[in-house]
N, C-alpha and C positions, 0 to 999 in steps of 0.2 A: 373635720371632714376635708379631704383633698380630692379634687376631681379635675380631670383634664379632658377637654373636648377637642377632637380633631377628625379629619376625614378618614373613612375606611380605605378608600382608594383615591389615587390622584386622578382627578378629572382633567382631561386635556383642555376642555373649554374654560376651566377655572384653574389655571396653573398655579396660583398662589393661594395658600390658605394659612392663616395665622392661628396656631393652636391657642385655645383659651384655657387658662387655669382658674379654677374656682377654689378658694380656700376659705376657711373660717366656719362659723356655725350657720345653721339654717336661718337664724334670726339676724345674723350679721355676716352675710357672705362678702368675700373680697374677690374681685376679678383682676386678672393680669394676663398679658399676652406672653406666650412662651417664645421669646425672641431667639433663644438658642436653636430651636427646631426650625424657626422661620429662616434664620440665616443659613442653616444646613440645606434647606429646601432650595433657597435661592442659589447657593453655591453649586448644588447638584444640577440645577437647571442650566446655569451658565456653563458648567463643565460639559454637559451634553451638547450644547450649542457649539462650543469650541471644538469638540471632537468631530462634529459633523462638518464644520468649516475646514478643519485640518484634513479630513478624509477627502473632501471635495478638491481642495488645493493639491493634495498628493495625486489624486487621479488625473487632474488637469496636467500636472507636471509629467506624469507618467505617459500620457497620451502625446504630449509635446515631444518628449524624448523619443518615443517610438516613431513619430513622424520624422524627426530629425535623422534618426538612424536609417530609416527607409530612404530618405532623400540622399543621404551620403552613400548608401549602398548603390542606388541608381547611378549616382555620379561616378563612383568608382568602376562600376560595370561599363559605363559608357567610355570612360577613359581607357579601360582595359581593351575594349573592342577596337577603339581607335588605334591604340598602340599595336594591337595584333594586326590590324589592316595595314599599318605602315610597315611592319616587319614583313608581312607577306608580299607587299609591293617591292621591298628591297630584295627579297629572295627571288621573286620573279624577274626582276631587272638583272640581278647577278646571273641568273640562269640563262636569260636571253643573251647577255653579254658573253657568257662562256660558250654558248652555242655559236654565236656569230664569230667569235675568235677561233673556235675549232674549225668552222667551215672556211674561214679565210686562210688558215694555215694549212689545211689539208685538202682544200678544194670542196666545192659544194657536194659533189656526188659521194666522195669518200667520207666527208663529214656526216652526211645523212646516214650512210651505212654504219659508221661508228656510233652515232646516236641511236640508231635502231637496235644495235647490239646492247648498248648500255641500258636503254629503257625497256628492252624486251619487246618492242613493236616489230611487226612484220614490215619488211621493206616495201616501199611503194614501187610498182612496176615503172621502170625508167624507159624513156623513149630511146630507141637505138640510134646512136649517133655515128655508127660505122666504125667505132674503135674496137669493138669486140666482134669476133667471128661467131656466127651462129652455131657452129658445131662444137665450139669450145665451151666448157662448163664455166660459169662465173667463178671468179677467184674469191677467196675469202678476204675480209678486210685486212687481215694481217699480211697475206700474200701481196695484196695491192700496195700496202705501205712499203713492203720490202722491195717490190719492183720499182716503185717511185724513187725510193732511196738509192737503189742501184743506178737508175738513170741519172740522177743528180750527181752521184759520185763519178760516173763515166764522163760527165761533162767537165769535171774538174781535172781529169788526167788526159 
């Protein structure tokens, strides 16, 4: 007779069970442990534990990488915004310098008129300083520049 005794299901409270082999006759039975199955059960249990540890480590590394990427993204956005602000300041400074240069070369009143034409803004009402006659229509910026140029050229001859 050959008989093998083992559990029907693996009980989590009793994770280890050594299968028992009974051989021989009823009058002279022989008992032995089935070490082959015991070793397989131990190996399977160790494998499951290692898989769980590996999955946990992988998840931790994944979370750490996500956090690192998020921090780098924030840093890059901050750097981009700072660079953008610097560039805007440079543009505004260059614009202010160009306006100042235009006004100094053409005179404040004429410079304002040219800027109003360029930017599409309506001219601000200017205070009369007695240079224009009230019945005369205001000259365009182009005509004023021509008149000013003529006056300067007359001074040369």
